Kinemage of the C-alpha trace (Angstrom):
@kinemage 1
@onewidth
@group {chain A} dominant
@subgroup {mainchain}
@vectorlist {calphas} color= white
{ca met a 1} P -20.083 11.621 -6.788
{ca ile a 2} L -19.911 7.983 -7.859
{ca val a 3} L -22.904 5.813 -6.864
{ca arg a 4} L -22.769 2.038 -6.823
{ca glu a 5} L -25.846 -0.118 -6.560
{ca ser a 6} L -26.531 -3.700 -5.778
{ca arg a 7} L -29.826 -5.620 -5.276
{ca ala a 8} L -31.211 -8.619 -3.348
{ca arg a 9} L -34.560 -10.223 -3.606
{ca trp a 10} L -35.803 -12.812 -1.136
{ca gln a 11} L -38.945 -14.934 -1.670
{ca gly a 12} L -40.669 -17.057 1.107
{ca gly a 13} L -39.893 -17.609 4.689
{ca leu a 14} L -36.425 -17.698 6.372
{ca arg a 15} L -35.644 -21.369 6.126
{ca ala a 16} L -37.596 -22.448 3.100
{ca gly a 17} L -37.209 -19.270 1.074
{ca glu a 18} L -34.613 -18.333 -1.459
{ca gly a 19} L -33.094 -15.217 -2.919
{ca arg a 20} L -30.817 -13.759 -5.470
{ca met a 21} L -28.268 -11.061 -5.136
{ca glu a 22} L -26.727 -9.100 -7.966
{ca leu a 23} L -24.258 -6.322 -8.524
{ca gly a 24} L -25.627 -3.313 -10.320
{ca ser a 25} L -22.820 -3.458 -12.872
{ca gly a 26} L -24.003 -6.909 -14.042
{ca ala a 27} L -20.594 -8.424 -13.288
{ca trp a 28} L -22.005 -10.886 -10.839
{ca ala a 29} L -25.362 -12.355 -9.834
{ca gly a 30} L -26.112 -15.480 -7.719
{ca pro a 31} L -28.532 -17.301 -5.533
{ca phe a 32} L -28.510 -17.387 -1.719
{ca thr a 33} L -30.467 -19.454 0.834
{ca phe a 34} L -30.661 -20.048 4.550
{ca ala a 35} L -28.302 -22.925 4.064
{ca ser a 36} L -25.734 -20.955 1.984
{ca arg a 37} L -25.688 -18.289 4.723
{ca phe a 38} L -25.956 -20.143 7.981
{ca glu a 39} L -24.934 -23.701 6.960
{ca thr a 40} L -22.779 -25.071 4.168
{ca gly a 41} L -25.319 -25.047 1.291
{ca asp a 42} L -24.638 -24.019 -2.342
{ca gly a 43} L -24.970 -20.328 -3.230
{ca ala a 44} L -23.552 -17.070 -2.125
{ca asn a 45} L -24.043 -14.989 1.121
{ca pro a 46} L -23.641 -11.475 2.140
{ca glu a 47} L -20.594 -12.193 4.354
{ca glu a 48} L -18.429 -13.582 1.545
{ca leu a 49} L -19.394 -10.586 -0.618
{ca leu a 50} L -18.216 -8.217 2.138
{ca gly a 51} L -14.971 -10.304 2.364
{ca ala a 52} L -14.418 -9.928 -1.394
{ca ala a 53} L -15.059 -6.235 -1.195
{ca leu a 54} L -12.529 -5.865 1.679
{ca ala a 55} L -9.894 -8.042 -0.191
{ca gly a 56} L -10.334 -6.060 -3.386
{ca cys a 57} L -10.219 -2.623 -1.718
{ca tyr a 58} L -7.181 -3.621 0.421
{ca ser a 59} L -5.264 -4.950 -2.576
{ca met a 60} L -5.868 -1.756 -4.597
{ca ala a 61} L -5.080 0.516 -1.716
{ca leu a 62} L -1.814 -1.300 -0.826
{ca ala a 63} L -0.744 -1.238 -4.508
{ca ala a 64} L -1.305 2.586 -4.549
{ca ala a 65} L 0.568 3.009 -1.254
{ca leu a 66} L 3.549 1.001 -2.581
{ca glu a 67} L 3.533 2.830 -5.861
{ca lys a 68} L 3.421 6.288 -4.099
{ca ala a 69} L 6.360 5.118 -1.898
{ca gly a 70} L 8.403 4.346 -5.140
{ca his a 71} L 7.964 0.544 -5.070
{ca pro a 72} L 5.363 -0.365 -7.633
{ca ala a 73} L 4.011 -3.862 -6.925
{ca arg a 74} L 3.911 -6.613 -9.518
{ca glu a 75} L 1.223 -8.364 -7.533
{ca val a 76} L -0.870 -7.880 -4.493
{ca asp a 77} L -2.776 -11.113 -3.685
{ca thr a 78} L -5.307 -10.817 -0.670
{ca ala a 79} L -7.635 -13.346 0.668
{ca cys a 80} L -10.287 -12.497 3.314
{ca arg a 81} L -11.669 -14.930 5.847
{ca val a 82} L -14.913 -13.862 7.432
{ca glu a 83} L -15.803 -15.343 10.813
{ca phe a 84} L -19.487 -15.442 11.283
{ca glu a 85} L -21.484 -16.829 14.226
{ca gly a 86} L -24.625 -14.926 15.187
{ca gly a 87} L -23.037 -12.033 13.325
{ca ile a 88} L -19.695 -11.104 11.708
{ca arg a 89} L -17.060 -11.605 14.423
{ca arg a 90} L -13.876 -10.860 12.557
{ca phe a 91} L -12.241 -10.388 9.144
{ca ala a 92} L -8.773 -11.896 8.583
{ca leu a 93} L -6.852 -10.643 5.573
{ca thr a 94} L -3.933 -12.778 4.262
{ca cys a 95} L -1.865 -10.789 1.819
{ca arg a 96} L 1.132 -11.742 -0.258
{ca val a 97} L 2.955 -8.989 -2.202
{ca asp a 98} L 5.541 -9.011 -4.955
{ca ala a 99} L 7.029 -5.484 -4.739
{ca pro a 100} L 10.761 -5.202 -5.654
{ca gly a 101} L 12.834 -2.808 -3.691
{ca val a 102} L 10.618 -2.286 -0.641
{ca gly a 103} L 12.190 -3.126 2.777
{ca ala a 104} L 10.541 -5.189 5.377
{ca glu a 105} L 9.976 -2.314 7.836
{ca glu a 106} L 8.591 0.074 5.136
{ca phe a 107} L 6.317 -2.672 3.868
{ca ala a 108} L 5.003 -3.494 7.350
{ca arg a 109} L 4.222 0.185 7.935
{ca leu a 110} L 2.427 0.602 4.537
{ca ala a 111} L 0.505 -2.664 4.978
{ca glu a 112} L -0.823 -1.675 8.397
{ca glu a 113} L -1.622 1.935 7.362
{ca thr a 114} L -3.553 0.439 4.406
{ca arg a 115} L -5.456 -1.916 6.817
{ca arg a 116} L -6.658 1.083 8.776
{ca gly a 117} L -7.162 3.381 5.839
{ca cys a 118} L -8.846 1.549 2.911
{ca his a 119} L -12.396 2.724 2.277
{ca val a 120} L -14.033 -0.661 2.842
{ca ala a 121} L -12.143 -1.214 6.064
{ca lys a 122} L -13.304 2.080 7.351
{ca ala a 123} L -16.914 1.157 6.541
{ca leu a 124} L -16.415 -2.151 8.421
{ca ala a 125} L -14.631 -0.537 11.438
{ca ala a 126} L -17.142 -1.952 13.960
{ca val a 127} L -15.478 -5.398 13.401
{ca asp a 128} L -11.881 -6.470 14.038
{ca ile a 129} L -9.825 -6.752 10.892
{ca asp a 130} L -6.710 -8.849 11.389
{ca leu a 131} L -3.804 -8.712 8.825
{ca asp a 132} L -1.107 -11.138 7.883
{ca ala a 133} L 0.776 -9.273 5.058
{ca arg a 134} L 4.121 -10.607 3.718
{ca leu a 135} L 6.481 -9.976 0.886
{ca ala a 136} L 6.605 -12.798 -1.495
């Protein structure tokens, strides 16, 4: 079994406090505050990290599905918009793919199957995940 770890430390009260989040791999660490999460202040927030995780998982899973179908992708570029107001309301994936030889119908089917089946999407299933996937 593979285990991944991350960490967050918060010091102080909600509005005046500050924190730091970091990935266990050491690949990223950054500050977060009330303003970076609930307003437009500098720093990271948990929601954008979830969006990055979803975009990353979706990109890899779609590349795998295309390869398995005989259409290896040159590039899968996925952005994730996280709508947050009193909680996460919706994830919106926008994906552009360069995969020679795949037809529009097959691509649409693979893209949708991947939206429902990637591991992070399954973990976030309590929230709607919209998808706009197109061939480049």
